[in-house]
C-alpha positions in Angstrom: 65.9 98.5 52.9 69.3 98.8 51.1 69.6 102.4 52.2 69.1 101.5 55.8 71.8 98.7 55.7 74.4 101.2 54.2 73.8 103.8 57.0 74.4 101.1 59.7 77.6 100.0 58.4 79.1 103.4 57.9 81.4 104.2 60.9 80.9 107.6 62.5 84.0 109.8 62.3 83.9 112.4 65.3 84.9 115.9 64.0 86.1 119.0 66.1 86.7 122.5 65.4 90.1 124.4 65.7 89.6 127.2 68.1 91.5 129.7 65.9 90.3 129.2 62.3 86.9 127.4 63.2 87.5 124.7 60.5 86.0 121.4 61.3 88.4 118.2 60.8 88.4 114.7 62.1 89.3 114.6 65.7 92.5 112.7 65.2 94.0 115.2 62.8 93.8 117.9 65.4 96.0 118.7 68.5 94.3 118.8 71.8 95.2 120.9 74.8 93.8 120.2 78.0 93.4 121.9 81.4 93.7 119.6 84.3 93.7 121.1 87.9 94.9 124.5 86.6 97.8 122.7 84.7 97.9 122.7 80.8 98.8 119.5 78.9 99.2 118.5 75.3 96.9 115.7 75.1 98.4 113.1 72.6 95.9 110.4 73.2 92.9 112.7 72.8 91.4 110.9 75.9 92.4 113.0 78.9 89.9 114.2 81.3 89.5 118.0 81.7 88.7 121.1 79.7 90.0 120.8 76.1 90.6 122.9 73.0 91.7 121.7 69.5 94.2 123.1 67.0 94.6 122.3 63.7 98.0 121.6 61.8 98.1 125.1 60.2 101.2 127.1 61.2 99.1 130.3 61.2 96.7 128.8 63.7 99.5 127.9 66.1 101.1 131.5 65.7 98.0 133.1 66.5 96.9 130.8 69.3 100.3 131.8 71.0 100.0 135.6 70.3 96.4 136.2 71.1 93.8 135.2 74.0 92.1 132.6 71.8 93.3 129.6 74.0 92.6 131.7 77.2 89.1 132.0 76.4 88.5 128.5 75.1 90.3 126.9 78.0 89.1 129.5 80.6 92.7 129.9 82.0 95.5 132.3 81.5 98.4 131.0 79.7 101.9 131.3 81.2 104.9 132.1 79.1 106.0 128.6 79.9 103.1 127.0 78.4 103.4 129.2 75.2 107.0 127.9 74.9 105.8 124.2 75.2 103.2 124.9 72.3 106.0 126.6 70.3 108.0 123.4 70.8 105.0 121.1 70.2 104.0 122.8 66.9 103.7 120.5 64.2 106.5 120.7 61.5 105.3 121.5 57.9 
């Protein structure tokens, strides 16, 4: 009975995977990118509607996301040069 009580009291922490390196992390530690009506946004709240993809805080993942088609495939859109510049500006500082 004590085991069941402990399981009930534990709060679930949602996890998501980085689209580049595939490592799982708590949702709040990742940056969410969202497509809303063919427009790309950086979702700071994590609650915006639309198709989303997550990037971890690793510089290598951000570099690869900007240089390859990983985000195009995850978000099912074609990234513009303008959005790639936005990504560069939003990249977390190490």
